[in-house]
PDB file of N, CA, C and O in Angstrom:
ATOM      1  N   MET A   1     200.215 111.835 111.256  1.00  0.00           N
ATOM      2  CA  MET A   1     200.693 110.529 110.834  1.00  0.00           C
ATOM      3  C   MET A   1     199.684 109.999 109.803  1.00  0.00           C
ATOM      4  O   MET A   1     198.484 109.952 110.073  1.00  0.00           O
ATOM      5  N   ASP A   2     200.179 109.603 108.625  1.00  0.00           N
ATOM      6  CA  ASP A   2     199.277 109.090 107.608  1.00  0.00           C
ATOM      7  C   ASP A   2     199.005 107.594 107.828  1.00  0.00           C
ATOM      8  O   ASP A   2     199.602 106.962 108.699  1.00  0.00           O
ATOM      9  N   GLY A   3     198.115 107.062 107.038  1.00  0.00           N
ATOM     10  CA  GLY A   3     197.714 105.643 107.188  1.00  0.00           C
ATOM     11  C   GLY A   3     198.873 104.699 107.046  1.00  0.00           C
ATOM     12  O   GLY A   3     198.951 103.712 107.777  1.00  0.00           O
ATOM     13  N   HIS A   4     199.786 104.968 106.120  1.00  0.00           N
ATOM     14  CA  HIS A   4     200.944 104.100 105.937  1.00  0.00           C
ATOM     15  C   HIS A   4     201.816 104.079 107.189  1.00  0.00           C
ATOM     16  O   HIS A   4     202.249 103.016 107.633  1.00  0.00           O
ATOM     17  N   ASP A   5     202.070 105.252 107.752  1.00  0.00           N
ATOM     18  CA  ASP A   5     202.875 105.336 108.972  1.00  0.00           C
ATOM     19  C   ASP A   5     202.181 104.624 110.140  1.00  0.00           C
ATOM     20  O   ASP A   5     202.828 103.968 110.957  1.00  0.00           O
ATOM     21  N   LEU A   6     200.839 104.770 110.200  1.00  0.00           N
ATOM     22  CA  LEU A   6     200.098 104.077 111.268  1.00  0.00           C
ATOM     23  C   LEU A   6     200.207 102.570 111.106  1.00  0.00           C
ATOM     24  O   LEU A   6     200.359 101.846 112.090  1.00  0.00           O
ATOM     25  N   ASP A   7     200.127 102.085 109.845  1.00  0.00           N
ATOM     26  CA  ASP A   7     200.280 100.652 109.615  1.00  0.00           C
ATOM     27  C   ASP A   7     201.654 100.167 110.061  1.00  0.00           C
ATOM     28  O   ASP A   7     201.769  99.131 110.716  1.00  0.00           O
ATOM     29  N   ARG A   8     202.690 100.911 109.708  1.00  0.00           N
ATOM     30  CA  ARG A   8     204.053 100.522 110.088  1.00  0.00           C
ATOM     31  C   ARG A   8     204.220 100.563 111.609  1.00  0.00           C
ATOM     32  O   ARG A   8     204.852  99.677 112.185  1.00  0.00           O
ATOM     33  N   THR A   9     203.667 101.567 112.251  1.00  0.00           N
ATOM     34  CA  THR A   9     203.742 101.672 113.704  1.00  0.00           C
ATOM     35  C   THR A   9     202.961 100.546 114.356  1.00  0.00           C
ATOM     36  O   THR A   9     203.406  99.985 115.358  1.00  0.00           O
ATOM     37  N   ALA A  10     201.793 100.204 113.798  1.00  0.00           N
ATOM     38  CA  ALA A  10     201.000  99.092 114.325  1.00  0.00           C
ATOM     39  C   ALA A  10     201.777  97.791 114.210  1.00  0.00           C
ATOM     40  O   ALA A  10     201.795  96.991 115.145  1.00  0.00           O
ATOM     41  N   ASP A  11     202.426  97.574 113.057  1.00  0.00           N
ATOM     42  CA  ASP A  11     203.243  96.368 112.868  1.00  0.00           C
ATOM     43  C   ASP A  11     204.367  96.296 113.900  1.00  0.00           C
ATOM     44  O   ASP A  11     204.642  95.237 114.463  1.00  0.00           O
ATOM     45  N   ALA A  12     205.015  97.449 114.138  1.00  0.00           N
ATOM     46  CA  ALA A  12     206.100  97.495 115.104  1.00  0.00           C
ATOM     47  C   ALA A  12     205.565  97.255 116.521  1.00  0.00           C
ATOM     48  O   ALA A  12     206.213  96.580 117.320  1.00  0.00           O
ATOM     49  N   ALA A  13     204.402  97.796 116.830  1.00  0.00           N
ATOM     50  CA  ALA A  13     203.809  97.592 118.155  1.00  0.00           C
ATOM     51  C   ALA A  13     203.468  96.132 118.374  1.00  0.00           C
ATOM     52  O   ALA A  13     203.690  95.592 119.458  1.00  0.00           O
ATOM     53  N   ILE A  14     202.927  95.489 117.343  1.00  0.00           N
ATOM     54  CA  ILE A  14     202.612  94.056 117.441  1.00  0.00           C
ATOM     55  C   ILE A  14     203.885  93.249 117.668  1.00  0.00           C
ATOM     56  O   ILE A  14     203.917  92.345 118.504  1.00  0.00           O
ATOM     57  N   ALA A  15     204.941  93.584 116.913  1.00  0.00           N
ATOM     58  CA  ALA A  15     206.223  92.892 117.096  1.00  0.00           C
ATOM     59  C   ALA A  15     206.746  93.076 118.517  1.00  0.00           C
ATOM     60  O   ALA A  15     207.249  92.126 119.115  1.00  0.00           O
ATOM     61  N   CYS A  16     206.635  94.272 119.058  1.00  0.00           N
ATOM     62  CA  CYS A  16     207.073  94.508 120.442  1.00  0.00           C
ATOM     63  C   CYS A  16     206.257  93.663 121.416  1.00  0.00           C
ATOM     64  O   CYS A  16     206.803  93.059 122.340  1.00  0.00           O
ATOM     65  N   ALA A  17     204.947  93.628 121.198  1.00  0.00           N
ATOM     66  CA  ALA A  17     204.084  92.832 122.093  1.00  0.00           C
ATOM     67  C   ALA A  17     204.463  91.356 122.020  1.00  0.00           C
ATOM     68  O   ALA A  17     204.518  90.685 123.051  1.00  0.00           O
ATOM     69  N   LEU A  18     204.723  90.844 120.827  1.00  0.00           N
ATOM     70  CA  LEU A  18     205.078  89.433 120.678  1.00  0.00           C
ATOM     71  C   LEU A  18     206.433  89.129 121.324  1.00  0.00           C
ATOM     72  O   LEU A  18     206.676  88.004 121.761  1.00  0.00           O
ATOM     73  N   ARG A  19     207.307  90.128 121.384  1.00  0.00           N
ATOM     74  CA  ARG A  19     208.619  89.954 122.017  1.00  0.00           C
ATOM     75  C   ARG A  19     208.569  90.294 123.520  1.00  0.00           C
ATOM     76  O   ARG A  19     209.572  90.169 124.222  1.00  0.00           O
ATOM     77  N   ASP A  20     207.403  90.720 123.996  1.00  0.00           N
ATOM     78  CA  ASP A  20     207.240  91.171 125.381  1.00  0.00           C
ATOM     79  C   ASP A  20     208.187  92.337 125.673  1.00  0.00           C
ATOM     80  O   ASP A  20     208.821  92.393 126.727  1.00  0.00           O
ATOM     81  N   ASP A  21     208.266  93.265 124.718  1.00  0.00           N
ATOM     82  CA  ASP A  21     209.182  94.385 124.772  1.00  0.00           C
ATOM     83  C   ASP A  21     208.426  95.666 125.132  1.00  0.00           C
ATOM     84  O   ASP A  21     208.070  96.454 124.256  1.00  0.00           O
ATOM     85  N   ALA A  22     208.189  95.861 126.421  1.00  0.00           N
ATOM     86  CA  ALA A  22     207.447  97.034 126.893  1.00  0.00           C
ATOM     87  C   ALA A  22     208.220  98.322 126.612  1.00  0.00           C
ATOM     88  O   ALA A  22     207.614  99.343 126.286  1.00  0.00           O
ATOM     89  N   ASP A  23     209.539  98.289 126.733  1.00  0.00           N
ATOM     90  CA  ASP A  23     210.316  99.487 126.479  1.00  0.00           C
ATOM     91  C   ASP A  23     210.241  99.908 125.012  1.00  0.00           C
ATOM     92  O   ASP A  23     210.145 101.097 124.706  1.00  0.00           O
ATOM     93  N   GLY A  24     210.286  98.936 124.113  1.00  0.00           N
ATOM     94  CA  GLY A  24     210.154  99.238 122.702  1.00  0.00           C
ATOM     95  C   GLY A  24     208.789  99.808 122.357  1.00  0.00           C
ATOM     96  O   GLY A  24     208.672 100.740 121.560  1.00  0.00           O
ATOM     97  N   LEU A  25     207.766  99.237 122.966  1.00  0.00           N
ATOM     98  CA  LEU A  25     206.405  99.732 122.751  1.00  0.00           C
ATOM     99  C   LEU A  25     206.265 101.153 123.294  1.00  0.00           C
ATOM    100  O   LEU A  25     205.659 102.010 122.652  1.00  0.00           O
ATOM    101  N   ALA A  26     206.817 101.395 124.462  1.00  0.00           N
ATOM    102  CA  ALA A  26     206.776 102.746 125.027  1.00  0.00           C
ATOM    103  C   ALA A  26     207.495 103.742 124.113  1.00  0.00           C
ATOM    104  O   ALA A  26     207.020 104.860 123.914  1.00  0.00           O
ATOM    105  N   ALA A  27     208.642 103.335 123.558  1.00  0.00           N
ATOM    106  CA  ALA A  27     209.371 104.217 122.666  1.00  0.00           C
ATOM    107  C   ALA A  27     208.562 104.569 121.410  1.00  0.00           C
ATOM    108  O   ALA A  27     208.704 105.656 120.849  1.00  0.00           O
ATOM    109  N   LEU A  28     207.718 103.634 120.985  1.00  0.00           N
ATOM    110  CA  LEU A  28     206.872 103.895 119.821  1.00  0.00           C
ATOM    111  C   LEU A  28     205.758 104.907 120.131  1.00  0.00           C
ATOM    112  O   LEU A  28     205.483 105.806 119.336  1.00  0.00           O
ATOM    113  N   VAL A  29     205.130 104.745 121.288  1.00  0.00           N
ATOM    114  CA  VAL A  29     203.924 105.533 121.549  1.00  0.00           C
ATOM    115  C   VAL A  29     204.152 106.839 122.315  1.00  0.00           C
ATOM    116  O   VAL A  29     203.344 107.760 122.195  1.00  0.00           O
ATOM    117  N   LEU A  30     205.213 106.939 123.086  1.00  0.00           N
ATOM    118  CA  LEU A  30     205.420 108.147 123.877  1.00  0.00           C
ATOM    119  C   LEU A  30     205.492 109.419 123.030  1.00  0.00           C
ATOM    120  O   LEU A  30     204.932 110.435 123.441  1.00  0.00           O
ATOM    121  N   PRO A  31     206.146 109.416 121.882  1.00  0.00           N
ATOM    122  CA  PRO A  31     206.210 110.660 121.117  1.00  0.00           C
ATOM    123  C   PRO A  31     204.932 110.972 120.305  1.00  0.00           C
ATOM    124  O   PRO A  31     204.861 112.021 119.664  1.00  0.00           O
ATOM    125  N   MET A  32     203.941 110.091 120.323  1.00  0.00           N
ATOM    126  CA  MET A  32     202.714 110.283 119.524  1.00  0.00           C
ATOM    127  C   MET A  32     201.796 111.292 120.186  1.00  0.00           C
ATOM    128  O   MET A  32     201.695 111.349 121.412  1.00  0.00           O
ATOM    129  N   ASN A  33     201.123 112.092 119.355  1.00  0.00           N
ATOM    130  CA  ASN A  33     200.101 112.987 119.905  1.00  0.00           C
ATOM    131  C   ASN A  33     198.827 112.169 120.174  1.00  0.00           C
ATOM    132  O   ASN A  33     198.705 111.032 119.719  1.00  0.00           O
ATOM    133  N   ALA A  34     197.903 112.748 120.904  1.00  0.00           N
ATOM    134  CA  ALA A  34     196.708 112.027 121.336  1.00  0.00           C
ATOM    135  C   ALA A  34     195.877 111.513 120.151  1.00  0.00           C
ATOM    136  O   ALA A  34     195.365 110.395 120.191  1.00  0.00           O
ATOM    137  N   GLY A  35     195.747 112.314 119.119  1.00  0.00           N
ATOM    138  CA  GLY A  35     194.968 111.890 117.939  1.00  0.00           C
ATOM    139  C   GLY A  35     195.570 110.706 117.250  1.00  0.00           C
ATOM    140  O   GLY A  35     194.864 109.756 116.912  1.00  0.00           O
ATOM    141  N   ASP A  36     196.902 110.743 117.029  1.00  0.00           N
ATOM    142  CA  ASP A  36     197.581 109.610 116.397  1.00  0.00           C
ATOM    143  C   ASP A  36     197.522 108.364 117.285  1.00  0.00           C
ATOM    144  O   ASP A  36     197.392 107.247 116.785  1.00  0.00           O
ATOM    145  N   LEU A  37     197.618 108.558 118.577  1.00  0.00           N
ATOM    146  CA  LEU A  37     197.555 107.419 119.491  1.00  0.00           C
ATOM    147  C   LEU A  37     196.165 106.764 119.437  1.00  0.00           C
ATOM    148  O   LEU A  37     196.051 105.538 119.466  1.00  0.00           O
ATOM    149  N   ARG A  38     195.124 107.580 119.360  1.00  0.00           N
ATOM    150  CA  ARG A  38     193.757 107.022 119.239  1.00  0.00           C
ATOM    151  C   ARG A  38     193.620 106.271 117.922  1.00  0.00           C
ATOM    152  O   ARG A  38     193.023 105.195 117.888  1.00  0.00           O
ATOM    153  N   ARG A  39     194.163 106.816 116.838  1.00  0.00           N
ATOM    154  CA  ARG A  39     194.088 106.121 115.548  1.00  0.00           C
ATOM    155  C   ARG A  39     194.887 104.819 115.578  1.00  0.00           C
ATOM    156  O   ARG A  39     194.481 103.824 114.978  1.00  0.00           O
ATOM    157  N   LEU A  40     196.018 104.826 116.274  1.00  0.00           N
ATOM    158  CA  LEU A  40     196.834 103.620 116.397  1.00  0.00           C
ATOM    159  C   LEU A  40     196.055 102.552 117.164  1.00  0.00           C
ATOM    160  O   LEU A  40     196.048 101.387 116.766  1.00  0.00           O
ATOM    161  N   VAL A  41     195.406 102.934 118.249  1.00  0.00           N
ATOM    162  CA  VAL A  41     194.612 101.973 119.040  1.00  0.00           C
ATOM    163  C   VAL A  41     193.521 101.362 118.173  1.00  0.00           C
ATOM    164  O   VAL A  41     193.293 100.153 118.220  1.00  0.00           O
ATOM    165  N   ALA A  42     192.843 102.194 117.379  1.00  0.00           N
ATOM    166  CA  ALA A  42     191.786 101.688 116.499  1.00  0.00           C
ATOM    167  C   ALA A  42     192.380 100.749 115.453  1.00  0.00           C
ATOM    168  O   ALA A  42     191.783  99.721 115.131  1.00  0.00           O
ATOM    169  N   ARG A  43     193.549 101.095 114.923  1.00  0.00           N
ATOM    170  CA  ARG A  43     194.200 100.245 113.909  1.00  0.00           C
ATOM    171  C   ARG A  43     194.606  98.909 114.515  1.00  0.00           C
ATOM    172  O   ARG A  43     194.438  97.869 113.879  1.00  0.00           O
ATOM    173  N   LEU A  44     195.134  98.921 115.725  1.00  0.00           N
ATOM    174  CA  LEU A  44     195.517  97.678 116.396  1.00  0.00           C
ATOM    175  C   LEU A  44     194.306  96.797 116.679  1.00  0.00           C
ATOM    176  O   LEU A  44     194.370  95.578 116.518  1.00  0.00           O
ATOM    177  N   ALA A  45     193.203  97.413 117.101  1.00  0.00           N
ATOM    178  CA  ALA A  45     191.984  96.626 117.339  1.00  0.00           C
ATOM    179  C   ALA A  45     191.479  96.006 116.043  1.00  0.00           C
ATOM    180  O   ALA A  45     191.087  94.839 116.024  1.00  0.00           O
ATOM    181  N   ALA A  46     191.487  96.772 114.972  1.00  0.00           N
ATOM    182  CA  ALA A  46     191.024  96.237 113.680  1.00  0.00           C
ATOM    183  C   ALA A  46     191.923  95.109 113.206  1.00  0.00           C
ATOM    184  O   ALA A  46     191.435  94.084 112.731  1.00  0.00           O
ATOM    185  N   ARG A  47     193.235  95.289 113.332  1.00  0.00           N
ATOM    186  CA  ARG A  47     194.165  94.234 112.904  1.00  0.00           C
ATOM    187  C   ARG A  47     194.025  92.979 113.753  1.00  0.00           C
ATOM    188  O   ARG A  47     194.131  91.864 113.241  1.00  0.00           O
ATOM    189  N   SER A  48     193.792  93.153 115.022  1.00  0.00           N
ATOM    190  CA  SER A  48     193.583  91.991 115.905  1.00  0.00           C
ATOM    191  C   SER A  48     192.338  91.225 115.487  1.00  0.00           C
ATOM    192  O   SER A  48     192.355  89.998 115.391  1.00  0.00           O
ATOM    193  N   ALA A  49     191.255  91.960 115.240  1.00  0.00           N
ATOM    194  CA  ALA A  49     190.002  91.321 114.815  1.00  0.00           C
ATOM    195  C   ALA A  49     190.189  90.608 113.491  1.00  0.00           C
ATOM    196  O   ALA A  49     189.699  89.492 113.316  1.00  0.00           O
ATOM    197  N   GLU A  50     190.885  91.228 112.561  1.00  0.00           N
ATOM    198  CA  GLU A  50     191.140  90.578 111.259  1.00  0.00           C
ATOM    199  C   GLU A  50     191.918  89.297 111.425  1.00  0.00           C
ATOM    200  O   GLU A  50     191.599  88.280 110.809  1.00  0.00           O
ATOM    201  N   SER A  51     192.947  89.347 112.264  1.00  0.00           N
ATOM    202  CA  SER A  51     193.765  88.155 112.498  1.00  0.00           C
ATOM    203  C   SER A  51     192.958  87.033 113.138  1.00  0.00           C
ATOM    204  O   SER A  51     193.005  85.883 112.702  1.00  0.00           O
ATOM    205  N   LEU A  52     192.220  87.392 114.177  1.00  0.00           N
ATOM    206  CA  LEU A  52     191.415  86.369 114.866  1.00  0.00           C
ATOM    207  C   LEU A  52     190.380  85.743 113.950  1.00  0.00           C
ATOM    208  O   LEU A  52     190.222  84.523 113.925  1.00  0.00           O
ATOM    209  N   THR A  53     189.675  86.577 113.197  1.00  0.00           N
ATOM    210  CA  THR A  53     188.642  86.017 112.322  1.00  0.00           C
ATOM    211  C   THR A  53     189.276  85.216 111.173  1.00  0.00           C
ATOM    212  O   THR A  53     188.701  84.228 110.716  1.00  0.00           O
ATOM    213  N   GLY A  54     190.432  85.634 110.720  1.00  0.00           N
ATOM    214  CA  GLY A  54     191.123  84.869 109.668  1.00  0.00           C
ATOM    215  C   GLY A  54     191.557  83.491 110.175  1.00  0.00           C
ATOM    216  O   GLY A  54     191.345  82.481 109.504  1.00  0.00           O
ATOM    217  N   TRP A  55     192.156  83.459 111.342  1.00  0.00           N
ATOM    218  CA  TRP A  55     192.572  82.172 111.934  1.00  0.00           C
ATOM    219  C   TRP A  55     191.377  81.285 112.209  1.00  0.00           C
ATOM    220  O   TRP A  55     191.408  80.081 111.953  1.00  0.00           O
ATOM    221  N   ALA A  56     190.315  81.895 112.737  1.00  0.00           N
ATOM    222  CA  ALA A  56     189.107  81.133 113.040  1.00  0.00           C
ATOM    223  C   ALA A  56     188.496  80.552 111.763  1.00  0.00           C
ATOM    224  O   ALA A  56     188.064  79.400 111.741  1.00  0.00           O
ATOM    225  N   ALA A  57     188.465  81.364 110.697  1.00  0.00           N
ATOM    226  CA  ALA A  57     187.908  80.898 109.424  1.00  0.00           C
ATOM    227  C   ALA A  57     188.731  79.729 108.904  1.00  0.00           C
ATOM    228  O   ALA A  57     188.177  78.753 108.397  1.00  0.00           O
ATOM    229  N   ASP A  58     190.044  79.822 109.029  1.00  0.00           N
ATOM    230  CA  ASP A  58     190.915  78.692 108.602  1.00  0.00           C
ATOM    231  C   ASP A  58     190.610  77.433 109.381  1.00  0.00           C
ATOM    232  O   ASP A  58     190.798  76.327 108.874  1.00  0.00           O
ATOM    233  N   ALA A  59     190.138  77.589 110.611  1.00  0.00           N
ATOM    234  CA  ALA A  59     189.817  76.451 111.477  1.00  0.00           C
ATOM    235  C   ALA A  59     188.352  76.030 111.315  1.00  0.00           C
ATOM    236  O   ALA A  59     187.900  75.102 111.986  1.00  0.00           O
ATOM    237  N   GLY A  60     187.608  76.706 110.428  1.00  0.00           N
ATOM    238  CA  GLY A  60     186.221  76.338 110.173  1.00  0.00           C
ATOM    239  C   GLY A  60     185.209  77.057 111.035  1.00  0.00           C
ATOM    240  O   GLY A  60     184.039  76.676 111.049  1.00  0.00           O
ATOM    241  N   SER A  61     185.623  78.088 111.754  1.00  0.00           N
ATOM    242  CA  SER A  61     184.716  78.838 112.617  1.00  0.00           C
ATOM    243  C   SER A  61     184.155  80.055 111.887  1.00  0.00           C
ATOM    244  O   SER A  61     184.770  80.572 110.955  1.00  0.00           O
ATOM    245  N   THR A  62     183.012  80.492 112.313  1.00  0.00           N
ATOM    246  CA  THR A  62     182.398  81.713 111.756  1.00  0.00           C
ATOM    247  C   THR A  62     182.852  82.919 112.554  1.00  0.00           C
ATOM    248  O   THR A  62     183.496  82.790 113.595  1.00  0.00           O
ATOM    249  N   ARG A  63     182.508  84.086 112.053  1.00  0.00           N
ATOM    250  CA  ARG A  63     182.804  85.340 112.759  1.00  0.00           C
ATOM    251  C   ARG A  63     182.087  85.342 114.110  1.00  0.00           C
ATOM    252  O   ARG A  63     182.644  85.799 115.109  1.00  0.00           O
ATOM    253  N   GLU A  64     180.844  84.828 114.141  1.00  0.00           N
ATOM    254  CA  GLU A  64     180.082  84.760 115.384  1.00  0.00           C
ATOM    255  C   GLU A  64     180.757  83.814 116.385  1.00  0.00           C
ATOM    256  O   GLU A  64     180.796  84.094 117.583  1.00  0.00           O
ATOM    257  N   ASP A  65     181.290  82.687 115.881  1.00  0.00           N
ATOM    258  CA  ASP A  65     182.031  81.761 116.750  1.00  0.00           C
ATOM    259  C   ASP A  65     183.244  82.471 117.364  1.00  0.00           C
ATOM    260  O   ASP A  65     183.547  82.325 118.548  1.00  0.00           O
ATOM    261  N   THR A  66     183.918  83.239 116.518  1.00  0.00           N
ATOM    262  CA  THR A  66     185.110  83.960 116.982  1.00  0.00           C
ATOM    263  C   THR A  66     184.748  84.958 118.071  1.00  0.00           C
ATOM    264  O   THR A  66     185.453  85.069 119.074  1.00  0.00           O
ATOM    265  N   LEU A  67     183.658  85.682 117.881  1.00  0.00           N
ATOM    266  CA  LEU A  67     183.224  86.634 118.896  1.00  0.00           C
ATOM    267  C   LEU A  67     182.889  85.912 120.194  1.00  0.00           C
ATOM    268  O   LEU A  67     183.265  86.375 121.272  1.00  0.00           O
ATOM    269  N   ALA A  68     182.200  84.802 120.109  1.00  0.00           N
ATOM    270  CA  ALA A  68     181.834  84.033 121.312  1.00  0.00           C
ATOM    271  C   ALA A  68     183.101  83.553 122.019  1.00  0.00           C
ATOM    272  O   ALA A  68     183.185  83.623 123.245  1.00  0.00           O
ATOM    273  N   MET A  69     184.085  83.068 121.262  1.00  0.00           N
ATOM    274  CA  MET A  69     185.350  82.615 121.891  1.00  0.00           C
ATOM    275  C   MET A  69     186.086  83.780 122.541  1.00  0.00           C
ATOM    276  O   MET A  69     186.643  83.633 123.629  1.00  0.00           O
ATOM    277  N   TRP A  70     186.092  84.929 121.886  1.00  0.00           N
ATOM    278  CA  TRP A  70     186.740  86.119 122.428  1.00  0.00           C
ATOM    279  C   TRP A  70     186.071  86.547 123.729  1.00  0.00           C
ATOM    280  O   TRP A  70     186.746  86.836 124.717  1.00  0.00           O
ATOM    281  N   GLN A  71     184.746  86.586 123.724  1.00  0.00           N
ATOM    282  CA  GLN A  71     184.014  86.973 124.922  1.00  0.00           C
ATOM    283  C   GLN A  71     184.274  85.990 126.074  1.00  0.00           C
ATOM    284  O   GLN A  71     184.445  86.397 127.223  1.00  0.00           O
ATOM    285  N   ALA A  72     184.302  84.707 125.750  1.00  0.00           N
ATOM    286  CA  ALA A  72     184.579  83.706 126.783  1.00  0.00           C
ATOM    287  C   ALA A  72     185.994  83.893 127.332  1.00  0.00           C
ATOM    288  O   ALA A  72     186.206  83.756 128.536  1.00  0.00           O
ATOM    289  N   ALA A  73     186.959  84.201 126.473  1.00  0.00           N
ATOM    290  CA  ALA A  73     188.335  84.415 126.926  1.00  0.00           C
ATOM    291  C   ALA A  73     188.422  85.654 127.832  1.00  0.00           C
ATOM    292  O   ALA A  73     189.143  85.638 128.830  1.00  0.00           O
ATOM    293  N   MET A  74     187.693  86.724 127.491  1.00  0.00           N
ATOM    294  CA  MET A  74     187.705  87.933 128.321  1.00  0.00           C
ATOM    295  C   MET A  74     187.066  87.658 129.673  1.00  0.00           C
ATOM    296  O   MET A  74     187.572  88.105 130.702  1.00  0.00           O
ATOM    297  N   LEU A  75     185.949  86.920 129.680  1.00  0.00           N
ATOM    298  CA  LEU A  75     185.309  86.582 130.962  1.00  0.00           C
ATOM    299  C   LEU A  75     186.219  85.716 131.813  1.00  0.00           C
ATOM    300  O   LEU A  75     186.291  85.899 133.028  1.00  0.00           O
ATOM    301  N   ARG A  76     186.919  84.767 131.185  1.00  0.00           N
ATOM    302  CA  ARG A  76     187.844  83.904 131.919  1.00  0.00           C
ATOM    303  C   ARG A  76     189.003  84.728 132.488  1.00  0.00           C
ATOM    304  O   ARG A  76     189.404  84.530 133.635  1.00  0.00           O
ATOM    305  N   ALA A  77     189.536  85.648 131.689  1.00  0.00           N
ATOM    306  CA  ALA A  77     190.634  86.505 132.165  1.00  0.00           C
ATOM    307  C   ALA A  77     190.188  87.373 133.321  1.00  0.00           C
ATOM    308  O   ALA A  77     190.937  87.558 134.280  1.00  0.00           O
ATOM    309  N   GLU A  78     188.981  87.911 133.249  1.00  0.00           N
ATOM    310  CA  GLU A  78     188.448  88.731 134.326  1.00  0.00           C
ATOM    311  C   GLU A  78     188.260  87.895 135.590  1.00  0.00           C
ATOM    312  O   GLU A  78     188.585  88.342 136.690  1.00  0.00           O
ATOM    313  N   ARG A  79     187.741  86.694 135.430  1.00  0.00           N
ATOM    314  CA  ARG A  79     187.545  85.806 136.569  1.00  0.00           C
ATOM    315  C   ARG A  79     188.902  85.463 137.210  1.00  0.00           C
ATOM    316  O   ARG A  79     189.029  85.469 138.434  1.00  0.00           O
ATOM    317  N   ASP A  80     189.895  85.171 136.393  1.00  0.00           N
ATOM    318  CA  ASP A  80     191.225  84.875 136.912  1.00  0.00           C
ATOM    319  C   ASP A  80     191.828  86.073 137.634  1.00  0.00           C
ATOM    320  O   ASP A  80     192.441  85.928 138.691  1.00  0.00           O
ATOM    321  N   ARG A  81     191.648  87.256 137.055  1.00  0.00           N
ATOM    322  CA  ARG A  81     192.178  88.471 137.681  1.00  0.00           C
ATOM    323  C   ARG A  81     191.514  88.724 139.017  1.00  0.00           C
ATOM    324  O   ARG A  81     192.178  89.109 139.979  1.00  0.00           O
ATOM    325  N   THR A  82     190.217  88.512 139.085  1.00  0.00           N
ATOM    326  CA  THR A  82     189.457  88.706 140.333  1.00  0.00           C
ATOM    327  C   THR A  82     189.903  87.675 141.378  1.00  0.00           C
ATOM    328  O   THR A  82     190.010  88.000 142.560  1.00  0.00           O
ATOM    329  N   ALA A  83     190.160  86.455 140.953  1.00  0.00           N
ATOM    330  CA  ALA A  83     190.589  85.402 141.879  1.00  0.00           C
ATOM    331  C   ALA A  83     191.971  85.700 142.458  1.00  0.00           C
ATOM    332  O   ALA A  83     192.263  85.297 143.584  1.00  0.00           O
ATOM    333  N   GLU A  84     192.826  86.399 141.707  1.00  0.00           N
ATOM    334  CA  GLU A  84     194.161  86.741 142.170  1.00  0.00           C
ATOM    335  C   GLU A  84     194.139  87.845 143.221  1.00  0.00           C
ATOM    336  O   GLU A  84     195.056  87.950 144.036  1.00  0.00           O
ATOM    337  N   GLU A  85     193.091  88.671 143.202  1.00  0.00           N
ATOM    338  CA  GLU A  85     193.034  89.838 144.111  1.00  0.00           C
ATOM    339  C   GLU A  85     192.621  89.482 145.483  1.00  0.00           C
ATOM    340  O   GLU A  85     192.531  90.355 146.346  1.00  0.00           O
TER     341      GLU A  85
END
C-alpha cells in the first residue's frame, strides 16, 4: 500500500470512528497485511497529533500545553476505567 492509499484509508478510518462504525473500520483493516496495518496505525497517530496541535494552536496553546492536556486526559481515562472495574 503506497502513501496515498494509506492516507485515504486513514481518512476512511477516521470517518468510521467519528460515526462509531466498528463494522466499517473492521472492513477497512481486516484485509490489510501486518506491515500496512502498522503503517496505518503510525499514520493515524501522526494525523491525530497534527489535529490536536492545530486545534490547540488555534486556541492559543503550545505543543507542550497540548501534550500536557493529552497526558491529563489519558490519566483521567485510566482512572475512570479503574473505577469501573
